C-alpha positions as CSV (number, residue, x, y, z in Angstrom):
1,M,2.7,-41.6,87.7
2,G,6.3,-40.1,88.6
3,D,9.6,-39.7,85.7
4,P,10.5,-43.2,85.0
5,F,14.4,-42.4,85.1
6,R,16.2,-45.1,85.4
7,K,15.6,-48.2,83.9
8,T,16.4,-51.3,85.1
9,R,14.7,-55.5,85.2
10,S,12.3,-56.6,87.7
11,V,10.1,-59.7,88.2
12,C,6.1,-59.8,88.4
13,P,5.7,-61.2,91.9
14,V,2.9,-63.1,91.3
15,C,4.8,-65.4,88.8
16,L,8.2,-64.7,89.0
17,R,8.7,-63.7,85.2
18,N,11.6,-61.5,84.4
19,L,10.2,-58.2,83.1
20,P,11.3,-54.7,82.2
21,A,10.8,-52.3,85.4
22,S,11.5,-48.7,86.1
23,L,12.0,-46.2,88.6
24,E,10.3,-43.5,88.8
25,R,10.4,-39.8,91.0
26,E,7.1,-38.5,92.1
27,E,6.3,-35.9,94.1
28,G,8.4,-34.7,97.4
29,G,11.7,-37.3,95.9
30,R,9.5,-40.1,96.2
31,I,11.1,-43.3,94.0
32,V,8.8,-46.3,93.3
33,L,9.4,-49.6,91.3
34,Q,7.3,-50.2,88.4
35,R,6.5,-53.0,85.9
36,E,3.1,-55.0,84.3
37,C,3.9,-58.1,84.4
38,P,1.1,-59.4,80.9
39,V,-0.4,-62.1,82.9
40,H,-0.8,-60.4,86.4
41,G,-0.8,-56.8,85.4
42,P,0.8,-53.4,86.7
43,F,2.9,-53.1,90.4
44,R,4.5,-50.9,91.8
45,V,6.6,-50.7,95.0
46,P,8.0,-47.5,97.1
47,V,12.0,-48.4,97.1
48,W,12.8,-45.0,98.7
49,E,10.8,-42.1,100.4
50,G,13.1,-39.5,99.8
51,R,14.1,-38.5,103.5
52,F,17.9,-38.5,101.8
53,D,18.4,-37.5,98.4
54,F,18.5,-40.3,96.0
55,E,20.8,-39.4,94.0
56,Q,23.6,-38.3,96.6
57,W,22.8,-41.8,97.9
58,L,23.6,-44.2,94.9
59,L,27.3,-42.4,95.1
60,G,27.4,-42.7,90.8
61,A,26.4,-46.6,90.5
62,E,25.6,-47.2,87.2
63,A,22.1,-48.0,86.1
64,L,22.2,-51.8,84.7
65,P,23.3,-51.7,81.1
66,A,20.6,-52.7,78.0
67,G,20.0,-56.5,77.1
68,S,21.5,-57.8,80.8
69,A,20.3,-59.7,83.8
70,L,17.3,-60.8,80.8
71,R,17.4,-64.8,82.7
72,C,17.8,-63.4,85.8
73,P,17.3,-64.4,88.7
74,G,15.9,-68.4,87.5
75,N,18.4,-70.8,87.4
76,C,20.6,-68.5,89.5
77,G,24.9,-69.3,90.6
78,L,27.0,-66.1,89.8
79,C,26.6,-66.2,85.9
80,A,28.8,-63.6,83.9
81,E,26.7,-60.6,84.4
82,H,27.4,-61.4,87.9
83,E,29.3,-57.6,89.1
84,S,30.6,-58.4,92.4
85,E,32.8,-61.3,94.3
86,S,32.0,-63.4,97.8
87,C,32.2,-60.9,100.5
88,C,29.9,-63.6,103.1
89,V,29.0,-67.4,102.4
90,L,25.7,-68.7,104.0
91,L,25.4,-72.4,104.1
92,E,22.2,-73.7,105.6
93,V,22.5,-76.7,108.5
94,T,19.7,-76.9,109.0
95,K,15.8,-76.2,108.4
96,H,14.7,-76.7,112.0
97,C,13.6,-74.6,114.4
98,N,12.7,-74.0,118.2
99,L,10.8,-71.4,117.0
100,R,8.0,-70.5,114.7
101,C,8.9,-67.1,113.6
102,R,6.0,-65.3,111.6
103,F,8.8,-63.3,109.0
104,C,11.7,-65.7,108.0
105,F,13.3,-65.8,105.1
106,A,14.3,-70.0,105.3
107,N,10.8,-71.1,106.5
108,G,12.7,-73.0,109.3
109,G,10.6,-75.5,111.3
110,C,10.0,-78.1,108.2
111,V,10.8,-81.8,109.5
112,A,13.5,-82.0,106.4
113,D,16.6,-84.3,107.2
114,D,19.4,-82.4,108.5
115,P,22.4,-82.9,105.2
116,P,25.6,-84.7,107.1
117,L,28.1,-83.7,108.4
118,D,30.8,-85.1,105.8
119,E,28.5,-83.1,103.1
120,L,28.7,-79.9,105.2
121,K,32.8,-80.4,105.7
122,E,33.1,-81.2,102.0
123,A,30.6,-77.8,101.0
124,V,32.6,-75.8,103.5
125,R,35.9,-77.3,101.5
126,D,34.3,-76.1,98.5
127,I,33.4,-72.4,99.5
128,A,36.9,-72.1,101.2
129,V,38.4,-72.7,97.2
130,R,36.3,-70.8,95.6
131,C,35.0,-68.3,97.3
132,G,38.3,-66.8,98.2
133,Q,37.6,-67.4,101.8
134,P,34.3,-65.0,102.8
135,L,33.1,-64.8,106.2
136,L,31.6,-68.0,106.9
137,Q,27.4,-67.5,108.1
138,L,26.8,-70.6,109.1
139,S,22.5,-70.3,109.1
140,G,19.3,-72.7,109.1
141,G,16.5,-73.3,110.3
142,E,18.2,-72.7,114.0
143,P,21.6,-74.1,113.6
144,T,22.7,-74.3,117.1
145,L,20.2,-77.7,117.2
146,R,23.0,-79.7,115.4
147,D,25.2,-81.0,118.9
148,D,28.3,-80.8,115.6
149,L,28.0,-77.7,115.3
150,P,30.7,-77.2,117.0
151,V,33.2,-79.9,115.3
152,L,31.8,-77.8,111.7
153,V,33.2,-74.3,113.2
154,R,36.1,-76.3,113.6
155,F,36.7,-78.0,110.3
156,A,35.9,-74.5,109.3
157,K,38.9,-73.2,110.7
158,E,41.0,-75.5,109.5
159,A,40.0,-75.7,105.7
160,G,41.6,-72.5,105.7
161,I,38.2,-69.9,106.9
162,R,39.6,-66.9,108.0
163,Y,36.5,-66.1,109.9
164,V,33.0,-67.8,110.9
165,Q,29.9,-66.3,111.7
166,L,27.1,-68.4,113.4
167,N,23.4,-66.7,112.6
168,T,21.0,-67.7,115.7
169,N,18.4,-67.0,118.1
170,G,20.6,-67.4,120.9
171,L,18.3,-70.0,122.8
172,R,20.4,-72.8,122.9
173,L,23.5,-70.6,123.8
174,A,21.3,-69.0,126.6
175,R,20.8,-72.6,128.1
176,E,23.5,-74.3,127.3
177,P,27.2,-72.2,128.0
178,D,28.5,-75.3,128.1
179,Y,27.9,-75.6,123.9
180,A,28.6,-71.7,123.3
181,R,31.6,-72.1,125.0
182,Q,32.5,-76.0,122.7
183,L,31.7,-73.1,120.0
184,A,33.9,-70.6,121.1
185,E,36.9,-73.2,122.3
186,A,36.1,-74.5,118.5
187,G,36.8,-70.8,116.4
188,L,34.0,-69.1,116.4
189,D,34.3,-65.4,116.2
190,I,30.8,-64.0,115.4
191,V,27.1,-64.7,117.1
192,F,24.5,-62.8,114.5
193,L,21.8,-62.4,117.3
194,Q,18.1,-62.5,116.4
195,F,17.3,-59.3,119.0
196,D,14.2,-57.2,118.1
197,G,13.6,-55.0,120.5
198,L,13.8,-54.5,124.8
199,R,10.1,-55.3,125.1
200,D,8.8,-59.1,125.6
201,E,5.5,-57.7,123.7
202,I,7.8,-57.7,120.7
203,Y,9.3,-61.4,120.6
204,E,5.1,-62.2,121.1
205,T,4.6,-60.8,118.3
206,L,7.4,-61.6,116.0
207,R,8.6,-64.9,117.7
208,G,5.9,-66.5,119.7
209,A,7.3,-66.2,123.1
210,A,8.4,-63.9,126.2
211,L,12.5,-63.9,125.0
212,L,14.0,-61.0,126.3
213,E,15.2,-62.0,129.4
214,E,17.1,-65.0,127.4
215,K,18.5,-63.2,124.6
216,R,20.3,-61.5,127.4
217,E,21.5,-64.4,128.9
218,A,22.7,-64.7,125.4
219,I,24.9,-61.8,125.1
220,R,26.1,-62.4,128.8
221,V,27.4,-66.0,128.0
222,C,28.7,-64.5,124.7
223,A,30.5,-61.6,126.6
224,E,32.5,-64.1,129.1
225,L,33.8,-65.9,126.8
226,R,34.4,-63.1,124.1
227,V,32.4,-64.0,121.1
228,G,31.4,-60.7,119.6
229,V,28.0,-60.5,119.3
230,T,26.2,-58.5,116.5
231,L,22.4,-57.3,117.2
232,V,20.0,-58.4,114.5
233,P,16.4,-56.5,114.6
234,T,13.8,-57.8,111.9
235,V,12.6,-54.0,111.4
236,V,8.0,-54.6,110.8
237,P,6.2,-51.3,110.7
238,G,3.7,-50.7,113.9
239,V,5.5,-53.3,115.9
240,N,9.4,-52.4,116.6
241,D,10.0,-49.6,114.7
242,S,9.6,-47.2,117.2
243,E,12.5,-49.6,119.3
244,L,15.3,-47.9,117.5
245,G,16.7,-45.8,119.6
246,A,16.5,-48.7,122.4
247,I,18.0,-51.0,121.1
248,V,21.0,-48.5,119.9
249,A,21.0,-47.3,123.4
250,F,21.0,-51.1,125.1
251,A,23.9,-51.8,122.2
252,R,26.1,-49.3,123.7
253,E,25.8,-50.5,127.1
254,Q,26.6,-54.0,126.4
255,A,29.4,-52.9,124.0
256,P,32.1,-54.2,124.4
257,G,30.2,-57.7,124.5
258,V,28.0,-56.0,121.7
259,R,29.8,-54.6,119.0
260,G,27.1,-53.0,116.6
261,V,23.8,-53.4,115.5
262,H,23.1,-55.0,112.1
263,F,18.8,-53.4,111.2
264,Q,17.5,-55.7,108.7
265,P,14.0,-53.7,107.2
266,V,11.1,-56.9,107.2
267,S,11.2,-58.4,103.6
268,Y,8.4,-60.3,102.3
269,F,9.8,-64.2,101.3
270,G,9.9,-67.2,103.5
271,R,7.5,-67.0,105.6
272,Y,5.9,-63.8,106.1
273,P,1.4,-63.6,107.1
274,D,0.1,-61.4,104.3
275,R,1.0,-60.0,101.5
276,P,1.9,-56.4,102.1
277,G,1.3,-52.9,101.5
278,D,2.8,-50.0,100.5
279,E,2.2,-48.9,104.5
280,Q,4.0,-52.2,105.8
281,R,6.8,-51.0,104.0
282,Y,9.6,-50.4,105.3
283,T,12.3,-48.6,103.1
284,L,16.6,-47.6,104.0
285,D,15.7,-44.0,103.9
286,R,12.8,-44.4,106.4
287,L,15.2,-46.5,108.9
288,M,17.6,-44.1,108.4
289,A,15.9,-40.9,109.2
290,D,14.1,-42.9,112.1
291,L,17.2,-43.5,113.3
292,S,19.1,-40.6,113.4
293,V,15.6,-39.0,114.9
294,Q,15.5,-41.9,117.9
295,A,19.4,-42.0,119.0
296,G,20.5,-39.1,118.1
297,I,22.7,-39.9,115.4
298,P,23.6,-37.3,112.6
299,A,22.2,-38.5,109.2
300,E,25.6,-37.9,107.3
301,S,26.9,-40.7,109.7
302,F,25.5,-43.2,107.0
303,M,27.4,-44.3,104.8
304,P,25.9,-46.5,101.7
305,S,27.6,-49.5,100.1
306,R,30.3,-49.8,97.5
307,C,31.1,-53.9,97.7
308,D,27.4,-54.1,97.2
309,H,25.0,-51.5,95.4
310,P,24.3,-48.2,97.9
311,L,20.5,-49.0,97.6
312,C,21.2,-52.5,99.7
313,G,22.2,-51.0,103.5
314,F,24.7,-49.2,105.4
315,H,27.3,-48.6,107.8
316,A,28.3,-46.5,110.2
317,S,30.8,-46.1,112.5
318,F,31.2,-44.5,116.4
319,L,33.4,-44.4,118.8
320,I,31.3,-45.0,122.4
321,D,31.5,-41.3,124.6
322,P,31.4,-42.9,127.9
323,A,30.0,-39.3,129.3
324,G,27.0,-41.5,126.9
325,G,26.4,-40.5,123.2
326,L,27.8,-41.9,120.0
327,R,31.3,-39.7,118.7
328,P,30.5,-40.9,114.8
329,L,33.7,-42.1,112.7
330,S,32.1,-42.1,109.9
331,S,30.1,-39.3,107.6
332,I,28.5,-39.5,103.7
333,T,30.5,-36.4,102.1
334,H,33.7,-38.5,102.8
335,S,32.3,-42.0,101.2
336,S,34.4,-43.1,98.0
337,R,32.6,-43.3,94.8
338,R,34.9,-46.2,93.8
339,R,33.0,-49.8,94.4
340,G,34.8,-51.7,97.0
341,H,36.1,-54.7,97.0
342,A,34.9,-58.2,98.6
343,R,37.7,-59.1,100.5
344,D,38.4,-55.3,102.2
345,N,34.3,-55.9,102.7
346,R,35.2,-58.9,104.8
347,E,38.1,-57.5,106.7
348,Y,35.9,-54.2,107.8
349,V,33.4,-56.3,109.0
350,A,35.2,-58.4,111.0
351,Q,37.5,-55.9,112.7
352,H,34.3,-54.5,114.1
353,W,32.4,-57.2,114.6
354,R,34.7,-59.7,116.5
355,R,36.1,-59.0,120.2
356,A,39.6,-57.8,119.8
357,P,42.5,-59.7,121.7
358,D,43.3,-58.5,125.6
359,E,45.8,-55.3,125.4
360,M,46.8,-53.0,128.3
361,R,44.4,-49.8,128.1
362,P,46.4,-46.2,126.9
363,T,46.0,-43.6,129.4
364,G,44.3,-40.8,127.0
365,D,41.6,-39.2,127.8
366,F,38.3,-38.5,125.3
367,A,39.3,-35.3,123.7
368,E,39.0,-34.3,120.4
369,E,42.5,-34.9,120.0
370,M,43.0,-38.0,121.4
371,D,46.8,-40.1,120.9
372,F,46.6,-42.5,117.9
373,D,47.3,-45.3,119.9
374,T,44.2,-44.3,122.6
375,F,42.5,-43.9,119.6
376,L,43.2,-47.1,118.0
377,Y,42.5,-48.5,121.3
378,R,38.9,-47.3,121.5
379,L,38.8,-48.1,117.9
380,R,38.8,-51.6,118.8
381,H,37.4,-52.2,122.1
382,E,35.5,-49.2,122.6
383,S,33.4,-48.4,119.4
384,L,29.9,-49.6,118.1
385,T,29.1,-50.6,114.6
386,L,25.1,-49.6,113.2
387,S,24.5,-51.0,109.9
388,A,21.5,-52.6,108.5
389,M,20.4,-54.7,105.0
390,A,17.6,-53.8,102.9
391,F,16.5,-57.3,101.1
392,Q,14.2,-57.6,98.3
393,D,11.3,-59.8,97.8
394,A,9.4,-60.3,94.9
395,G,7.5,-57.0,94.9
396,N,10.7,-54.8,95.4
397,L,13.2,-57.0,93.3
398,N,15.2,-54.7,91.4
399,L,18.1,-57.1,89.2
400,E,20.5,-53.5,89.0
401,R,20.8,-54.2,92.9
402,L,21.6,-57.9,92.2
403,H,23.9,-57.8,90.4
404,R,25.8,-56.9,92.3
405,C,25.3,-59.0,95.4
406,S,28.3,-60.3,97.6
407,L,26.1,-62.2,100.3
408,H,25.8,-65.5,98.7
409,V,24.5,-68.8,99.6
410,Y,26.5,-72.4,98.8
411,D,23.2,-74.0,98.0
412,R,23.9,-77.9,96.4
413,G,27.6,-77.2,94.4
414,K,26.1,-73.4,93.3
415,V,26.9,-70.1,94.8
416,V,23.7,-67.7,94.4
417,P,23.0,-64.3,95.6
418,F,20.9,-64.0,98.8
419,C,17.8,-62.7,97.4
420,A,17.7,-64.6,94.9
421,R,18.0,-67.8,96.9
422,Y,14.8,-66.9,98.9
423,L,13.0,-65.3,96.0
424,S,9.2,-66.5,96.6
425,P,6.4,-66.2,94.4
426,M,3.2,-63.8,96.3
427,A,-0.7,-64.8,96.2
428,E,-2.6,-62.5,93.8
């Protein structure tokens, strides 16, 4: 047993009963989430491996107040206890999919009927009014299976949504460039592209098919259309956790078409092969440590989220050195302890993931003391952002984190935190 130094609440992984829980510190700085269900017994799961200083990373985030979160996450819909506004709102436009991935939070590929276009338009209108003009993520299933998706993108822009993002496996974009062009002309800003590595064996394991060349083609098509691409690897231990450096190097080579990499350590909700053991968990600090080694990135470059809970993710910004490598623009030593605002976070995301308009390149070189115009140009056109979102499942759900979630899902008139919307029970 470790030192139970921080109280919170969680759920039973089997029955999802709301339970008191604690974070316990073990030898070596390892942090585990502990709780006990009166029916299904005790559960302990690692949430931090001690690769980084846990207290420093928390940036002074307050523990869950006593007596709160007693009914979370059942019947969730942004109650008065929720601490963050919407930065991004995800809208599912289909349950259908042209892949059958081993890991899928949305359990895509079912035969449910698609929601009618008019219903989706009404949802977009409601999101635009209710959520303060968030970044809108069109998701699924595989959203590009809808022929009318460009119509919805255009409608979202006309409804006042400033930034529209498409979450996609990219197959239709690669196979039908004219469809991709329709999306770009409708106003699509960002393609969030499923991208798990540089070897077909990875895709065969995780996605059931050799997809690398089609992923490359989707990137090429989007680059021609000047739609910013962010690569989104699902990181699974023993499958592609040794590929992180290669993914970063590839992203750097594909800039400015590729604007960043958004890593997602595997979470076990929706569809997944088996109930995970500790060895199948991939914690946020392990991801940062592996990235630092594999990509040659200073560990202090990673900064915790201030809009969401610090344990939910990280971000790091870099200028791309023409001679190779990345120059850090961020450092945890300069990270503010102030809570960030959802609006500011949305603008940060948009600035780094969208393609900037064409402009003349200044004549300054890549010196340590470059002039301001050269710096701004390189920030818009020659930069790369690395970020991560460590989604929670029933095994590691910490309601302290859920209360600060700013990534929300629009679900039948409700706005629900992402990890509450897709939470699913695990087998005994």
